[in-house]
N, C-alpha and C positions, 0 to 999 in steps of 0.2 A: 884412833879411838872412835871418832865420829862415823867412819866407814863401817866399823864392826857393828855399831848400833843399827845402822840402816839395814845391814844384811839380816840381822836377827829379827827385825820387824817383818821383813818380807817372808822369812821362813814361817813365822807364826801365822801370818795371813793365809799362806798356802795350806797349812795344816788345818785351819778352821774351815776353809772352803771344802777341802776333801772330806772332812768329818760331816758337814751338812749334806753333801751329795750322797754319801753312804747311808745316811739316816733316811733320806727320801726314798731311796731304792728299797730299803727294808720295809718302810710303811706301805709301799705299793704292793710288795709281795705278800704282806700280811692281809691286805684287803682282798686280793685275789683268792688267797687260801680260804678266808672266811666266807666269801661268796660261793665258792665251790662246795664248802661244807654245808652251807644253808640249802643250796639246791639239792644236795644229796638227801638231806633230812626231809625236805618237802616231798621228794620222789618216794622215799620210804614211807612217809605218812600216807600218801595216796594209795600206795600198794597195800598198806596195812588196813586202811579203811575198806578197800575192796574185799580183802580177805575176810574181814570181820562181817561184812554184809553177806558174803557167800556162806560163811559158817552159820550165821544166824538163820538163813533160809533153810539150810540143811537140817539144823536142829529143830526148826518148826515142823519139818516134814517127818522127822524121826521121833519126836517127843510125843509119847502117849501118856504121859503123867498128867496130873491135875493141872499143872501149868500149861501143858499142851492142849488140854480140853478147852482152854480159853480161846484158842485159835480156830475152833470148829466153826465152819461157815454154814449159815442157814440157806438152804436151797429149796426150790420147787421142782418136782419131777412129774413126768408123764410116761406111761408105758408106750413103747413103740408098737404100732399096729400096721397092718397092711390094708390097703383100700384101692379102689379104682382111681387112677389119676388121669386127669384130662387137662390139656393145654389148649387155650383158645387165642385167637388173634382178635383183639378188640379194635373195632373200626367204626367210623361214622358213615351212614348211608342215607338214602332217601327212597320214598315210595315213588313208583312210576307206573304208568299204564302200559299194558302190552300193545294196545291199539290206540294210538293218538294220530289223528289225521289233520294235516294242515291243508285246508281246501284251496285249490287253485284252478284257474280255467284251463280247459284242455287245449284251447287255441290261444289266440292273442288276447291281451287284456282288453276290456271293453267297459262301456258305460252301463251302470246298473239301471235297468228299467223297472224291475220289480224285485222285492225281497220277501221271501216266504219263511224266514226263520228268525227267532229272537234268542238273545242270550239266555242260557239256562233251559232252553227247550230240548226235550228228548226227540231225537230224530232217528229214522231207520235208514238202513243201507238202501241207496237208490232213491231216496226222497229228494224232491226238487227244493233247492235252497234259494236260488236267485236266478233272474233272467237278465241277460245282457242285451244290449241294443243289437238287433239282427236285421235292420232295414237293408243294408248293403248286401248281406248274405242272401236275403230273400230275393233281391233283384237278380243276383247271380243264379239262383235256383230257377227263377222264372225264365231267364235268358237261356239257360242250359236246356230247359224243357222245350222251349220254343225251337231251338236249334235241332233238338232230337225229333220233334214232330215234323220239321221240314225235311229232314233226312229220310224219315219213314215214308213221307209222301213221294219223294224222289225215288226211293227204293221200289215202292209199289209200281210206279210208272215204268221203271227200268225192267222190272220183272215181267210186266205185261208186254212190253216191247220185245223182250227176249223170247217170250213164248210165241208171239206172233211171227217173229223172224224165223224161229226154229220150225214152226209149222209150214211156213212158206218154203223153207229150204227142203223140207221133207217132200213138199209137193213139186219140187224142181224149179221153184221160183226164187229169184234172188241169188246172192253169192254167199260162199262160206265165210268170207271176211265180215260180212254184215252180222252173221250169227255170232262169230267170235267177239266182235266189238260189243254187241249187246250183252253177252255173257260177262265180259270184262267190266262193263259199267255196273252190272248187278253186284259183282264181287267187291268192287271198289266202294259202292254205297253200303254194302253190308259191313265192311271194315269201318267206314265212317260212323255207322250206326252204333257199333260196339264202343268206339271212342266217345261218342256223344253220351251213351249210357253211363260210361265211367265218369264223364264230366258232371252229369246230373247227380250221380251217387256221391261224388266228391263235394259238390255244392250242398247237398242235403246233409252230409256229415259235418261240413263246416257250420251249417245252421244249427245242428244239434249241439255244437260246442258252446253256443250262446246260452244253453241251459246248463246250470251248474248243479250237480247232484252230490249227495253225501256218499262216500265209499265205505263207511262203517256205521254200525249202530252205536249210539252214544248220546252224550249231552253236548250241546253247543256251548262250550266253555268260554269262547271268545267270539263276538260278532261286532267287529269294529268297521262296518261298511254301511253306507246309506244310499238310498236311491239318488241317482244323479252323479255319484262318485265313480271313479274308475276302479274296477276290481282287477287286481293282478295277482292275488294270492298272498304275497308277502310284501308288506308295506314298510315304510321307514320305522314305524313303531313296533314291527313284528307281524305275526300272522293276522290276516283280516277275518278269517273264520277258522276256528279250531274246534274239532270234535274229539271228545275224550270218551273212550269206552272203559269204564271202571269194572267191567265184569271179569277182566283178566289183568291182575295186578302183579307187580314184581318189586323187589327191593334191589336197588343198584348201589354198589360201593366201589371205591377205588382202592386197590390193594398195592402196597409198596412192592417193587420188583424183587426184593430179597426173599419174599415168601412164595415166589413162583413155583418152586419145586415142592412146596409143602401143601399146596391146595390143588384139587382137581375137581372135575365134574362129579357130583354126588357127595361131596363133603358136607357134613352136617352144619347147619347154620341156626343159631338162636337169635331171634329178632325181637327187639323191644321198641315199641313205638310209644314213647311217654305221653305225647299229647292226646292220643286216643286210648291210653291205658290198655294197650294190647301187647301180649307176648305170644310169639309164634315160633314154631320149629319148621324148618324147610331144608332143602338141599340146593347146592349150587347147580344151576341149570345151564349156565353159559359162562365161559371165560374168554375174554378177548384174545386175539392171536397176535397182538402187538403191544409194545410198551410205549406209553405216551412220553414224548420227548420233553415235555414241560414238567409234568408231575412225577415222572419216573415210576409210574405205576401202571396197573392193568385193571380192566373193568371185570367185575363178576356180578352175576345176576342170580336171584333166587325167587321163584314164583311163590305167591301167597294167595290165599282165597279172597274172593271179592267180599267187601265189607263196606256198608254205607258210611262208616265212621272213618274210613281211610281215603285220603285224597292224594293225587299226584304231587310230588315235591315235598311231602310231609317228611320230617326228620325221623331217622331210625338209628338205633344203636345195634350194631351187628357184631356177633361173636361167632367166628368160624373155627370149628374144631379141626386142629391140624396135627394133634398128637394125643394118643390114649394108651395107657398101660394098665393091665389088670393085675390085681394083687401086688401093688407096688408099695414100698416103704416110703411113707410121706411124713415129713416133720415140718414144724414151723421154720421158715427161712431165716428168721432172726437168731436161731440157735446155732447156726453154722458160722464158724469163725475162720480166719485165714492167718497163716503165718508163712515163714519162708519155705516150709515143707508142703504147703497146700491147704486144703480145707479140712476142718476137724470139728468135732463136737465133744461134749463131756457127758459121761453117763455115770450113774451112781452104782457102785459095786460094794456089796457087803463082804467084810473080811472074815466073818465067822466068829469074831470075838465081840459081837455087839457093836462093832464100829464099821462105819461106812466111809468110803473114800471116793474121790472124784477120779475117773479114769478118762484120759484123753484118747479119742479114737479118730484116726484118719478116715475120711469118707470120700466117696466119689459121687458127685452130684449129677443129676440129669436135668430135666426141664424144671423151670421155675414159673409158677403162675400164681398171682395174687400173693398171699402170705404163706404159701406152701411150696416146698421143694421136694423133688423126687430124689431118693437116695439109691444109687445103683449098687454100691458096695460099701461095707464098713459097719452097717447096722443091720440088726435082724429084729423080727417081731419078739417082743418080750423084754428087750433092753429098757432100762430105766433112764430115759433121757432127762438131763437136767435142763429145765426150761426157764428157771428163774435163779438169779444169782450166779450165772455161769460167767459173767464178765470178770469177776474178781477172784477166781480160783485158779489153781494150777494142778497139774497131774500128780495124783497121790495125796492131795490135801484132804484132811478130815472134813466131812460134810454131814449135815443132818437135815432132815425134813421137819424136825420139831424144835421149838425154842427150848434150850437147856436152862 
C-alpha cells in the first residue's frame, strides 16, 4: 500500500512540472507576437503620416477655394532687364615711380670730401651730388702724364736721329743697318706713346669716378651720407642717396597666377587711391614674364599721370576688367537657389483668372561680381523675377504682390 502511495506522488509531481513548462512557452510566444504586432502598427503609422503630409501639400497646391487663398504667399518682384555686365578682379597695389635712381659710385667706394645735395632738394640729370677723395688718383694722373711727356721727348729724339741717319745713307755715308735700327726705335717709341696715352686717359677716367652725378631728374628722397663717411651707394640701412622722379608714375600690383589667362597688356584698370582721394582709369602697360615662387603671382603695371598728391609706395585699390558682356541678363545673386538639379529661380506667372503662381525656372549662370550674376540661359527680358519671399515658396504656389 505504502509503495502505491509513493508512485502516485511522483506522477503528480511530473504532471505539475510539465504543466508549468508548457505555460512558460506559451507566455514567450505571446510576447513575441505582441512585439511584432506593435512594430507593424508603428511602421503603418509612419507611412500613414507621410501620406498625410504628401496629400496635404498636394491639396494646398490644388485648392483655389477661400480656404486655399489663406495660403497665398506675399512676394516682391522685379522685371528682368538686359544691361552691360562687367567682371573685375579686385586687388591691392601701390604707386611707384617709373624712374627711381639709387646713386652709387662708378668706381670703388671712397671717403666723401664734399656733399652738394640735401634731402628734399630737386636735382637735374648730370648734376654733381658729391665729391670723393681723389688724392691717390690725382697722383696716378700726374705720374701717367709725366711718363707720357718722357716718351714724347724720347720719340722726338729718335725721329731726329732717324732723319739724320736716313740722310747720311742717301749720301752714301753709314750703313743700312743703322737706318733700320733708327727706324725701329721710332716705331717702338710710337707704340709706347700710344700706351702711355691710354694710361693717362684711364687715370683721368678714374679721377672722374670720384665725382658722383645724378643720372635722372627728380627729388633727393634720401640723403643719408655725410662728409668724412665712406660712400658705397647701398649701406646697411639701405640706399645712401635715392633720387625719385615723380613725373612718370605707375601703379604696381601682384596678381594671383590663376588669372594669368584672363589679363593681357591693354586690359582696362580702374584705380582708386583713397589717401589722395583720386580715381583714375588706365591700361595694363606691363606684365611680368615669370611667376613668383613665394607669392604664386605675377606683377602688372599701369601708368598714371604725374600728380603732386601722389607719392611712391602709396596704397591703391586696383580693379582690372577681365570680362564684359553687352546686353546681358543680370539679376541679384541672392535670388539664385540650388537643388540637386542645379541652379534655379522663381518667377511670377499670371494664370489668366486673376491668380498668380510661382514658377520654378532652371538657369545657367555666368560670371558673378558683387551682388549681381550674369544669366546665360533660362531667363529673358520681361520675366517677373521674384526677389522677395522666394525662400519659402514652391513651384506652382499661389503668390501675390499685394497684402490680401
